[in-house]
C-alpha positions as CSV (number, residue, x, y, z in Angstrom):
1,M,-69.6,-129.7,130.1
2,T,-67.7,-126.5,130.5
3,R,-69.6,-123.5,131.7
4,T,-68.4,-119.9,131.1
5,D,-69.7,-116.4,131.1
6,Y,-68.7,-115.8,127.5
7,C,-68.0,-118.0,124.5
8,I,-66.3,-116.6,121.4
9,I,-66.4,-118.5,118.1
10,G,-63.5,-117.8,115.8
11,G,-59.8,-117.5,116.4
12,G,-59.1,-114.8,113.8
13,I,-58.0,-111.4,114.8
14,V,-61.6,-110.1,115.3
15,G,-62.6,-113.0,117.6
16,L,-59.3,-112.6,119.6
17,A,-59.7,-108.9,119.9
18,T,-63.3,-109.4,121.2
19,A,-62.1,-111.8,123.8
20,Y,-59.3,-109.5,124.8
21,Q,-61.6,-106.5,125.1
22,L,-64.2,-108.5,127.1
23,L,-61.6,-109.5,129.6
24,R,-60.4,-105.9,129.9
25,L,-64.0,-104.9,130.7
26,Q,-64.6,-107.8,133.1
27,P,-61.3,-109.2,134.4
28,D,-63.1,-111.7,136.6
29,A,-65.2,-113.2,133.9
30,S,-64.8,-116.7,132.6
31,L,-64.3,-117.0,128.8
32,V,-63.6,-119.6,126.2
33,L,-62.6,-119.0,122.6
34,L,-63.2,-121.8,120.1
35,E,-61.3,-122.1,116.8
36,A,-62.1,-124.8,114.3
37,A,-58.6,-124.9,112.7
38,P,-55.6,-126.4,114.4
39,E,-53.9,-122.9,114.6
40,L,-55.2,-119.4,115.2
41,A,-55.3,-116.8,112.5
42,S,-55.4,-119.5,109.8
43,H,-57.7,-117.8,107.4
44,Q,-58.4,-114.1,106.5
45,T,-56.1,-112.8,109.3
46,G,-53.1,-114.8,108.1
47,H,-53.7,-114.4,104.4
48,N,-53.9,-110.7,103.7
49,S,-51.6,-107.8,102.6
50,G,-50.6,-106.9,106.2
51,V,-51.6,-103.3,105.6
52,I,-52.6,-100.9,108.4
53,H,-55.2,-99.0,106.4
54,S,-55.9,-95.3,107.0
55,G,-59.7,-95.4,106.3
56,I,-59.6,-93.0,103.3
57,Y,-61.8,-95.2,101.1
58,Y,-64.8,-95.4,103.3
59,A,-67.9,-93.3,103.5
60,P,-67.8,-90.9,106.5
61,D,-71.0,-92.3,108.1
62,S,-69.9,-95.9,107.9
63,L,-68.7,-98.2,110.6
64,K,-65.7,-99.1,108.4
65,A,-64.5,-95.5,108.4
66,R,-64.9,-95.1,112.1
67,F,-63.4,-98.4,113.0
68,S,-60.5,-98.2,110.5
69,M,-59.3,-94.8,111.6
70,A,-59.5,-95.7,115.3
71,G,-58.0,-99.1,114.5
72,A,-55.0,-97.8,112.7
73,Q,-53.9,-95.8,115.7
74,Q,-54.8,-98.5,118.2
75,T,-52.9,-101.2,116.2
76,K,-49.8,-99.1,116.1
77,E,-50.1,-98.4,119.9
78,F,-50.6,-102.1,120.6
79,C,-47.5,-103.0,118.5
80,R,-45.4,-100.5,120.3
81,E,-46.6,-101.7,123.7
82,H,-45.9,-105.3,123.0
83,G,-42.8,-105.1,120.8
84,I,-44.4,-106.2,117.5
85,D,-42.6,-105.0,114.4
86,Y,-44.5,-102.6,112.2
87,A,-43.5,-99.8,109.8
88,E,-45.1,-96.7,108.2
89,P,-43.9,-96.5,104.6
90,G,-47.0,-94.6,103.6
91,K,-49.2,-95.3,100.6
92,L,-49.3,-93.8,97.1
93,L,-52.6,-94.0,95.3
94,V,-51.5,-93.7,91.7
95,A,-53.8,-92.3,88.9
96,T,-53.1,-93.6,85.4
97,S,-56.0,-92.0,83.5
98,E,-58.0,-88.7,83.6
99,L,-61.0,-90.6,85.2
100,E,-58.7,-91.8,88.0
101,L,-57.3,-88.3,88.5
102,A,-60.9,-87.1,89.0
103,R,-61.5,-89.9,91.5
104,L,-58.2,-89.0,93.2
105,G,-59.7,-85.5,93.8
106,Q,-62.7,-87.1,95.4
107,L,-60.5,-89.2,97.7
108,E,-58.6,-86.1,98.6
109,D,-61.8,-84.4,99.6
110,R,-62.8,-87.5,101.7
111,A,-59.4,-87.4,103.4
112,A,-60.1,-83.8,104.5
113,I,-63.5,-84.9,105.9
114,H,-61.9,-87.7,107.9
115,G,-59.0,-85.4,109.0
116,L,-56.4,-87.7,107.4
117,P,-53.1,-86.2,106.4
118,C,-52.5,-86.5,102.6
119,E,-50.5,-84.9,99.9
120,R,-51.3,-84.5,96.2
121,I,-48.3,-84.9,94.0
122,D,-47.9,-84.6,90.2
123,A,-46.3,-87.0,87.8
124,S,-42.8,-85.6,88.1
125,E,-42.8,-85.8,91.9
126,L,-44.2,-89.3,91.7
127,A,-41.3,-90.3,89.4
128,R,-38.8,-88.7,91.8
129,R,-40.2,-90.6,94.8
130,E,-40.7,-93.9,93.0
131,P,-38.6,-94.2,89.9
132,N,-40.2,-97.5,88.9
133,I,-43.7,-96.2,89.1
134,T,-45.5,-94.2,86.4
135,G,-48.7,-92.2,86.7
136,L,-50.4,-88.9,85.9
137,G,-50.4,-88.0,89.6
138,A,-50.8,-89.6,93.0
139,L,-52.2,-89.0,96.5
140,F,-49.7,-89.7,99.3
141,L,-51.0,-91.0,102.6
142,P,-48.1,-91.0,105.1
143,D,-49.8,-92.8,108.0
144,T,-50.5,-96.1,106.1
145,G,-48.5,-98.9,107.8
146,I,-47.6,-102.6,107.5
147,V,-47.6,-105.3,110.1
148,D,-47.8,-109.1,110.4
149,Y,-51.3,-109.6,111.6
150,R,-50.5,-113.2,112.6
151,A,-48.1,-111.8,115.2
152,V,-50.8,-109.4,116.5
153,A,-53.3,-112.2,116.7
154,Q,-50.8,-114.4,118.6
155,K,-50.1,-111.7,121.1
156,L,-53.9,-111.1,121.6
157,A,-54.2,-114.9,122.3
158,E,-51.4,-114.7,124.9
159,L,-53.1,-111.8,126.6
160,V,-56.4,-113.6,126.7
161,V,-54.9,-116.7,128.3
162,A,-52.9,-114.5,130.7
163,A,-56.2,-112.9,131.8
164,G,-57.7,-116.2,132.6
165,G,-59.4,-117.0,129.3
166,Q,-59.3,-120.4,127.5
167,V,-58.3,-120.6,123.8
168,V,-59.2,-123.9,122.3
169,T,-58.1,-124.8,118.7
170,G,-59.2,-127.8,116.6
171,A,-62.7,-127.3,117.9
172,P,-65.2,-126.9,115.1
173,V,-68.6,-125.9,116.4
174,T,-71.3,-128.5,115.5
175,S,-74.3,-127.1,117.4
176,I,-75.6,-123.9,118.9
177,R,-78.8,-123.8,121.0
178,E,-80.1,-120.8,122.9
179,D,-82.2,-121.1,126.0
180,P,-83.6,-118.2,128.0
181,D,-80.7,-118.4,130.4
182,L,-77.8,-120.0,128.6
183,V,-76.4,-120.8,125.2
184,H,-75.3,-124.4,124.6
185,V,-72.4,-124.9,122.2
186,G,-71.3,-128.3,120.9
187,T,-68.0,-129.1,119.3
188,A,-66.4,-132.2,117.9
189,T,-64.5,-132.8,121.2
190,A,-66.5,-131.1,124.0
191,D,-69.6,-129.2,125.0
192,Y,-69.8,-125.7,126.5
193,T,-72.5,-123.5,128.0
194,C,-72.2,-119.7,128.3
195,R,-74.3,-116.7,129.2
196,R,-73.4,-114.7,126.1
197,L,-72.0,-115.9,122.7
198,V,-70.2,-113.8,120.1
199,A,-69.6,-115.5,116.7
200,C,-66.7,-114.0,114.7
201,A,-66.6,-116.9,112.2
202,G,-65.4,-115.1,109.1
203,L,-65.8,-117.4,106.1
204,Q,-68.3,-119.6,108.1
205,S,-70.2,-116.7,109.7
206,D,-73.5,-117.3,107.8
207,R,-73.4,-121.0,108.7
208,M,-72.8,-120.3,112.4
209,A,-75.9,-118.0,112.4
210,E,-78.0,-120.7,110.6
211,L,-76.7,-123.3,113.0
212,A,-78.0,-121.1,115.8
213,G,-81.4,-121.1,114.2
214,M,-81.3,-117.5,112.9
215,D,-83.2,-116.6,109.8
216,I,-80.7,-114.4,107.9
217,D,-80.9,-112.8,104.5
218,V,-77.2,-113.1,103.6
219,Q,-74.7,-115.7,102.4
220,I,-70.9,-115.6,102.3
221,I,-69.5,-115.8,98.8
222,P,-65.8,-116.5,98.8
223,F,-63.5,-114.4,96.6
224,R,-60.1,-115.8,96.1
225,G,-57.3,-113.2,96.1
226,E,-54.1,-114.4,94.4
227,Y,-50.8,-112.8,95.1
228,F,-47.3,-112.9,93.7
229,A,-44.1,-111.8,95.3
230,L,-41.1,-110.0,93.7
231,P,-37.7,-111.7,93.9
232,A,-35.5,-110.9,96.9
233,A,-33.1,-109.0,94.6
234,M,-36.0,-106.5,94.0
235,S,-36.7,-105.8,97.6
236,G,-36.1,-102.1,97.1
237,Y,-38.3,-101.9,93.9
238,V,-40.7,-99.6,95.7
239,R,-40.4,-97.7,99.0
240,H,-44.1,-97.1,99.6
241,L,-47.3,-99.1,99.2
242,I,-48.4,-98.6,95.6
243,Y,-52.2,-98.8,95.0
244,P,-54.3,-98.1,92.0
245,V,-57.2,-95.6,92.4
246,P,-60.2,-97.8,93.3
247,D,-63.3,-98.1,91.3
248,P,-66.1,-97.0,93.7
249,A,-68.5,-99.5,92.0
250,L,-66.4,-102.5,93.1
251,P,-65.7,-103.8,96.7
252,F,-62.1,-104.6,96.0
253,L,-59.1,-102.2,95.9
254,G,-57.3,-103.6,92.9
255,V,-53.8,-105.1,92.4
256,H,-51.2,-103.3,94.5
257,L,-47.5,-103.5,95.4
258,T,-47.0,-103.9,99.1
259,P,-43.7,-104.1,101.0
260,T,-44.1,-106.3,104.1
261,V,-42.4,-106.2,107.5
262,A,-40.6,-109.4,106.4
263,G,-38.9,-107.5,103.5
264,T,-40.8,-109.1,100.7
265,I,-42.8,-107.1,98.2
266,T,-46.1,-108.7,97.4
267,V,-48.1,-108.0,94.2
268,G,-51.9,-108.5,94.3
269,P,-54.5,-109.5,94.9
270,N,-56.9,-110.1,92.1
271,A,-60.5,-111.1,93.1
272,V,-61.8,-114.3,91.5
273,L,-64.8,-116.4,92.6
274,G,-63.5,-119.0,95.0
275,M,-64.5,-122.6,94.6
276,A,-63.8,-123.4,98.3
277,R,-64.2,-121.2,101.3
278,E,-61.0,-122.5,102.9
279,G,-59.1,-124.0,100.0
280,Y,-55.9,-122.0,99.4
281,P,-54.1,-124.0,96.7
282,K,-55.0,-123.0,93.1
283,F,-58.0,-124.9,91.7
284,S,-59.2,-126.0,95.2
285,V,-62.9,-127.1,95.0
286,N,-65.3,-127.8,97.8
287,V,-68.5,-129.3,96.4
288,R,-70.6,-128.2,99.4
289,D,-69.4,-124.6,99.1
290,V,-70.1,-124.4,95.4
291,A,-73.5,-125.9,95.8
292,C,-74.3,-123.5,98.6
293,Y,-73.8,-120.4,96.5
294,A,-75.1,-121.9,93.3
295,R,-78.5,-122.3,95.1
296,F,-78.4,-118.8,96.4
297,P,-80.3,-116.2,94.2
298,G,-78.1,-113.4,95.3
299,F,-75.0,-115.0,93.8
300,W,-76.6,-115.1,90.3
301,K,-77.6,-111.5,90.5
302,V,-74.0,-110.5,91.5
303,A,-72.7,-112.6,88.6
304,R,-75.0,-110.8,86.1
305,N,-74.2,-107.3,87.5
306,H,-70.4,-107.8,87.4
307,A,-70.0,-110.2,84.5
308,G,-67.4,-108.1,82.8
309,T,-65.3,-107.8,85.9
310,A,-65.6,-111.5,86.6
311,V,-64.3,-112.4,83.1
312,R,-61.3,-110.1,83.5
313,E,-60.4,-111.5,87.0
314,V,-60.7,-115.1,85.7
315,R,-58.4,-114.2,82.8
316,N,-55.9,-112.7,85.3
317,S,-56.1,-115.8,87.4
318,L,-55.4,-118.2,84.5
319,F,-52.8,-116.2,82.6
320,K,-49.9,-114.5,84.2
321,A,-49.5,-112.2,81.2
322,S,-53.0,-110.8,81.9
323,Y,-52.3,-110.3,85.6
324,L,-49.0,-108.6,84.7
325,Q,-50.9,-106.2,82.5
326,E,-52.8,-104.9,85.5
327,C,-49.5,-104.3,87.3
328,R,-47.9,-102.6,84.4
329,K,-50.5,-99.8,84.3
330,Y,-48.4,-98.2,87.0
331,A,-45.2,-100.4,87.1
332,P,-44.3,-100.7,83.4
333,G,-40.9,-102.2,84.1
334,L,-42.2,-105.4,85.7
335,R,-41.7,-108.6,83.7
336,A,-43.5,-112.0,84.0
337,A,-40.4,-113.5,85.4
338,D,-40.6,-111.1,88.3
339,L,-43.9,-112.5,89.6
340,L,-43.1,-115.4,91.8
341,P,-45.7,-117.6,93.5
342,F,-47.1,-116.5,96.8
343,E,-49.9,-117.8,99.1
344,A,-53.4,-116.8,98.2
345,G,-56.1,-115.4,100.4
346,I,-59.9,-115.8,100.5
347,R,-62.2,-113.0,101.3
348,A,-65.6,-113.6,102.9
349,Q,-68.0,-111.3,101.0
350,A,-71.6,-111.2,102.4
351,V,-74.3,-110.9,99.8
352,R,-78.0,-110.4,100.3
353,R,-80.6,-112.5,98.5
354,D,-81.4,-109.5,96.2
355,G,-77.7,-109.5,95.0
356,T,-76.6,-106.5,97.1
357,L,-72.9,-106.7,98.1
358,I,-72.6,-105.7,101.7
359,H,-69.7,-103.2,102.1
360,D,-70.0,-102.4,105.8
361,F,-69.9,-104.4,109.0
362,L,-73.1,-106.4,109.6
363,L,-74.3,-107.9,112.9
364,A,-77.2,-110.1,113.7
365,E,-78.3,-110.4,117.3
366,T,-80.6,-112.4,119.7
367,E,-81.1,-112.0,123.4
368,R,-77.8,-113.9,124.2
369,T,-75.9,-114.1,120.9
370,I,-74.1,-111.7,118.5
371,H,-73.1,-112.9,115.1
372,V,-70.7,-110.9,112.9
373,L,-72.1,-111.7,109.5
374,N,-69.8,-109.4,107.6
375,A,-66.4,-108.1,108.6
376,P,-64.9,-106.7,105.4
377,S,-61.5,-105.1,104.8
378,P,-60.2,-103.3,106.8
379,A,-61.3,-105.8,109.6
380,A,-57.7,-106.6,110.6
381,T,-56.8,-102.9,110.9
382,A,-60.0,-102.3,112.8
383,A,-60.0,-105.4,115.0
384,L,-59.3,-103.6,118.3
385,P,-62.2,-101.1,118.1
386,I,-64.5,-103.8,116.5
387,G,-63.6,-106.0,119.5
388,A,-64.4,-103.1,121.9
389,H,-67.7,-102.5,120.1
390,L,-68.7,-106.2,120.3
391,A,-67.5,-106.5,123.9
392,G,-69.6,-103.4,124.9
393,K,-72.7,-105.1,123.3
394,A,-72.0,-108.5,124.9
395,V,-70.9,-107.5,128.4
396,L,-73.0,-108.9,131.2
397,A,-74.3,-106.7,134.0
398,P,-72.1,-107.1,137.1
């Protein structure tokens, strides 16, 4: 039995940032971080676009907006301090219809509220900057960056260990029991006790809360995001990140072209219902995961409310020509042969029993535990301030 001051469940970037921030607050504290997978950053952290988001999409009074804007700056500072490669190519939000032009104006107003630098450009200036991109106009966000979040997560883990923390992989949590003085955490290989527990379990966050005996009103519904990559010969196809103007009724940002720090340009993701929370190959199915959301009334309400979108996304998943059509709205020169296979990602979307999609960060707390039930995009961008926020809540009195 290992006894520590703090136990963190989850070795993604949010869990690692929380451990890092706790040990900065209390350098003499003992801490263990438990990750179920054999490697850190195996799920959402390691399967995303690698974008350092500016925060323009998010309502001014939301945690997402606050954390994203602070996180973009802190992520870049962290990368500079620790020699992690990142770049700031900037993002172009491209409008391809009159409705999207109107939405672009609303986003421009929101950028002003947030104090984010942006530039409105017309169709001719868009064509000058990006000859392969077509639109009626665009909004340029110069501060949007790109990074490899696996590298950021690995550096955070190194810093946690250097500060005296333990990082244990291959340790799926099997039990959580809270007493007045301690929290008991069982894993497949060892047992731990701690004074405070913070669960940042991502795709398993609802299950961790239920394992701890919490009565929660949400369930994680997995949405599979499928990506393609352009051939190496097309590495200069775009200079900036190219995004469509998002539909405010949907929680996803749409298919975009994203240069990566590795030099690849990715295309995606779509957003189709996942049949497995952690199954990345196409057509992966986990019977337990499917049965779990099939029994959840919130899932069926979401399905009814977004039936048209769901049909389109399934079509895009099954047929490359349909997926290509989404891309060609603003990149008409792309061909089916240009879309090469690339690894998929799975997004943990928290949904309430009444069918409400939760768009902001959501926590559930007891006397000695904090559970992060929803950490939506831009959680990777915002990981350092999220970690500081969680650490501030969890920190023990000296």
